[in-house]
C-alpha positions in Angstrom: 142.9 52.7 67.2 139.2 52.0 67.5 138.3 48.9 69.5 136.2 46.3 67.8 133.6 44.1 69.6 132.7 40.6 68.4 129.3 40.5 66.7 127.8 38.6 69.7 129.0 41.3 72.1 127.5 44.0 69.9 124.1 42.2 69.9 124.3 41.9 73.7 124.9 45.6 74.1 122.2 46.5 71.7 119.7 44.4 73.6 120.6 46.0 76.9 120.2 49.5 75.4 116.8 48.5 73.9 115.7 47.1 77.3 116.9 50.2 79.1 115.0 52.5 76.7 111.8 50.4 77.1 112.1 50.7 80.9 112.6 54.4 80.8 109.6 54.7 78.4 107.2 52.7 80.5 108.3 54.3 83.8 108.0 57.8 82.3 104.5 56.9 81.1 103.5 55.7 84.5 104.5 58.9 86.3 102.0 61.7 86.4 102.7 65.0 84.6 104.0 67.6 87.0 101.3 70.1 88.0 103.5 73.1 88.3 101.0 75.8 89.1 98.5 76.4 91.9 96.7 79.0 94.0 95.6 79.1 97.7 94.0 81.3 100.2 93.0 80.9 103.9 94.0 81.2 107.5 92.5 80.9 111.0 93.3 79.6 114.5 93.1 83.0 116.0 93.4 83.0 119.8 90.4 85.2 120.2 88.2 82.5 118.7 88.6 80.3 121.7 88.0 82.5 124.7 90.3 83.1 127.6 92.4 80.8 129.6 90.8 81.4 133.0 90.4 78.4 135.2 87.1 77.1 136.4 87.0 77.8 140.1 89.8 77.6 142.7 90.8 75.2 145.4 90.2 77.4 148.3 86.8 76.3 149.3 85.2 77.8 152.4 87.7 79.8 154.4 85.4 81.1 157.1 85.2 78.9 160.3 82.0 78.0 161.9 83.2 77.8 165.5 86.2 78.4 167.7 88.7 76.2 169.3 89.6 78.6 172.1 91.1 76.8 175.1 90.4 79.5 177.7 88.3 78.4 180.6 85.2 80.1 181.9 86.0 79.5 185.5 87.5 77.0 187.8 86.7 73.3 187.8 85.0 73.6 191.2 82.2 75.7 189.8 79.5 75.0 187.4 79.4 77.6 184.6 76.3 78.0 182.7 75.9 79.7 179.3 73.0 79.7 176.9 73.0 77.5 173.8 70.3 76.6 171.3 69.7 72.9 171.2 67.7 71.9 168.0 66.6 68.7 169.5 66.7 69.6 173.1 63.6 71.8 173.4 64.9 75.3 172.9 67.2 77.4 175.1 68.8 75.8 178.1 71.8 75.9 180.2 74.9 73.9 179.8 76.9 72.9 182.8 80.3 71.4 182.8 78.9 68.7 185.1 76.2 66.7 183.6 73.7 68.0 181.1 74.0 65.0 178.7 70.9 65.7 176.7 71.9 69.2 176.0 75.4 68.1 175.0 74.0 65.5 172.6 71.8 68.2 171.0 74.8 70.5 170.5 76.7 67.7 168.9 73.8 67.0 166.5 73.7 70.7 165.6 77.4 70.8 164.6 77.0 67.5 162.7 74.2 69.1 160.6 76.2 72.2 160.0 79.2 70.0 158.9 77.0 68.0 156.6 75.7 71.2 154.9 79.3 72.4 154.4 80.3 69.1 152.9 77.2 69.1 150.6 78.0 72.6 149.4 81.6 71.7 148.7 80.7 68.6 146.8 78.1 70.4 144.7 80.6 73.1 143.9 83.2 70.6 142.8 80.6 68.8 140.6 79.6 72.2 139.0 83.3 73.0 138.4 83.8 69.6 136.8 80.8 70.2 134.5 82.1 73.6 133.5 85.5 72.3 132.8 84.1 69.5 130.6 82.0 72.0 128.7 85.1 74.2 128.3 87.1 71.3 127.0 84.4 70.5 124.4 84.3 74.1 123.3 88.1 73.9 122.6 87.7 70.8 120.4 87.3 71.1 116.7 86.5 68.8 113.8 88.9 68.7 110.9 87.7 68.1 107.4 89.6 67.7 104.1 87.3 68.1 101.0 88.8 67.4 97.6 86.9 68.0 94.4 87.9 66.9 90.9 86.4 69.6 88.5 86.2 69.3 84.8 88.5 71.7 82.8 85.5 73.3 81.1 84.9 75.0 84.5 88.2 76.8 84.3 86.4 80.2 84.6 85.9 79.2 88.2 89.6 79.6 88.8 89.4 83.2 87.5 86.6 83.9 90.0 88.7 82.4 92.8 91.6 84.7 91.9 89.3 87.7 91.6 87.8 86.8 95.0 91.3 86.6 96.6 92.0 90.2 95.5 88.9 91.5 97.3 88.8 89.6 100.6 90.4 90.5 103.9 91.2 87.5 106.0 92.3 89.4 109.1 89.0 88.7 110.8 86.7 85.8 111.5 84.0 87.5 109.4 86.4 87.7 106.4 87.4 84.1 106.7 83.7 83.0 106.9 82.9 85.2 103.9 85.7 83.5 101.9 84.3 80.0 102.7 80.8 81.1 101.9 81.7 82.6 98.5 83.8 79.6 97.6 80.9 77.3 98.5 78.6 79.3 96.4 80.9 79.3 93.4 81.3 75.5 93.6 77.6 75.2 94.0 77.1 77.1 90.7 79.4 74.7 89.0 78.2 71.5 90.6 77.5 69.8 87.3 81.3 70.1 86.5 82.4 68.3 89.7 83.0 64.7 88.6 85.1 63.4 91.6 85.0 64.0 95.3 86.5 62.9 98.6 85.7 64.0 102.2 87.9 63.0 105.2 87.2 63.8 108.8 89.3 63.9 112.0 86.7 64.5 114.8 86.9 66.1 118.2 90.6 67.1 118.1 92.2 69.3 120.9 93.0 72.7 119.6 96.8 72.2 119.3 96.5 68.9 117.6 93.9 70.2 115.2 96.2 73.2 114.3 99.1 70.8 113.7 97.1 68.4 111.5 95.5 71.4 109.7 99.0 72.6 108.8 100.0 69.1 107.6 97.0 68.9 105.3 97.6 72.4 104.0 101.2 71.8 103.3 100.3 68.5 101.5 97.8 70.3 99.3 100.1 73.2 98.4 102.9 70.7 97.9 101.2 69.3 94.8 102.6 72.2 92.8 105.9 74.1 92.7 104.8 77.5 91.5 102.1 79.4 93.4 100.5 81.9 91.2 98.5 83.4 94.0 98.4 83.3 97.8 96.0 85.2 100.0 96.7 85.1 103.7 96.6 87.4 106.7 99.5 89.3 105.2 97.5 90.1 102.0 97.8 88.9 98.4 101.0 87.6 96.9 101.2 86.9 93.2 103.7 84.9 91.2 104.3 83.9 87.6 101.1 82.5 86.2 101.8 81.4 82.6 104.9 79.8 81.1 105.7 79.7 77.3 104.9 76.3 75.7 106.0 74.7 72.4 102.5 74.9 71.1 98.9 75.0 72.2 99.0 71.2 72.2 101.8 71.0 74.7 102.0 72.0 78.4 104.9 73.7 80.1 106.6 70.3 80.6 106.8 69.8 76.9 104.3 67.0 77.1 101.2 66.6 75.0 98.6 68.7 76.7 95.4 67.1 77.9 93.3 69.7 79.8 90.8 67.5 81.6 90.6 68.4 85.3 91.7 70.7 88.1 91.4 69.9 91.8 90.0 72.2 94.5 90.9 71.2 98.0 89.2 72.7 101.1 90.8 72.1 104.6 88.4 73.2 107.3 88.5 73.3 111.1 84.9 73.6 112.4 83.1 73.6 115.7 80.2 71.2 115.8 79.3 71.5 112.1 78.7 68.0 110.7 79.5 67.6 107.0 78.3 64.7 104.8 81.1 62.2 104.5 79.7 60.0 101.8 79.3 61.7 98.3 77.6 59.2 96.1 75.7 61.4 93.7 74.9 65.0 92.7 72.4 65.4 95.5 75.0 64.5 98.1 77.4 67.0 96.4 74.8 69.8 96.5 74.1 69.0 100.2 77.8 69.3 101.0 78.3 72.6 99.2 75.1 74.0 100.8 76.6 73.2 104.2 79.9 75.0 103.3 78.0 78.1 102.1 76.2 78.3 105.5 79.0 78.0 108.0 79.0 81.0 110.3 82.0 82.8 111.7 81.2 81.5 115.2 81.6 77.9 113.9 84.6 78.4 111.6 88.0 78.1 113.2 90.3 77.9 110.1 89.9 77.4 106.4 92.3 76.8 103.5 91.3 76.7 99.8 93.8 75.3 97.3 93.4 74.7 93.6 95.7 73.2 91.0 96.5 73.5 88.1 96.0 77.3 88.1 97.3 78.4 84.7 96.5 77.7 81.1 100.0 76.5 80.4 99.6 73.7 83.0 97.3 70.7 82.5 96.1 67.7 84.3 94.6 64.6 82.6 92.2 62.1 84.3 95.1 59.6 84.8 97.3 62.3 86.3 94.6 63.4 88.7 93.9 59.8 89.9 97.6 59.2 90.5 98.0 62.5 92.4 94.8 62.3 94.3 94.0 58.6 94.9 91.3 59.5 97.5 89.0 60.9 94.8 86.0 58.8 93.8 83.5 59.4 91.0 80.4 61.2 92.0 
């Protein structure tokens, strides 16, 4: 037998369902559409880029002695034994007797004090030089980490095709190949500078090598974690390709079934550089051009690692302005 609710109870249940539906509707509208596709290429942190691990000097110092502590005598105590010695302040060569000869003994003492002073000076200078070399070595092992994020208008989607084509031609197993990748990406972005509407530049300066490598990996993982389907990946192992397009209900919907608004895609560059200052404030098109010119001119001797990530990467995926601002809150209008 079907249970009947009083009219007041029915109204209460109806109100609850309406409120729940409204909550779901507004929460769903606040969440960004899932950018399911992306592409990436990069690598770096090769051991050969940082020189060897040899130490700067040793702790041995001078091992050769400048005198002798022999205890053998030159005769009995009842005789005076003379031997020649050069006295710098005693007037030349003379004889030293075991009895008397105070002036000559004082000159010999001064001679050994001078020699000892020279030895100490040489050791101190050597230590200072080693310290300077060690400091220079430490500075050479430090790198600056940058994360550059660019919000590009969807009308520049052909740029994605060129990035994919580039990935199929590059070899990232060398420093020269990695530098060529960054140079070409910088040039392609420079050619589409009028389509870059948002930008963000972050810096972590003077990081030790191990710390820089760890933070680089964190930033790279974060950038690639913005999507769940990587349509292309170029690394030291070569090119790997995945599913690029997904069937949609219509051209007006994306692969999530939502109304498609193709407005932007984001290109992220994560860079580890040696003493290459990049502009941190991007306020207008001129600042953007200066940044991209810097990227296109980084040489292989200054580039430690580079990662380029772009998303969305397929036509069936889309990102609106609101979606982009929710996903990449660091981006600011140029």
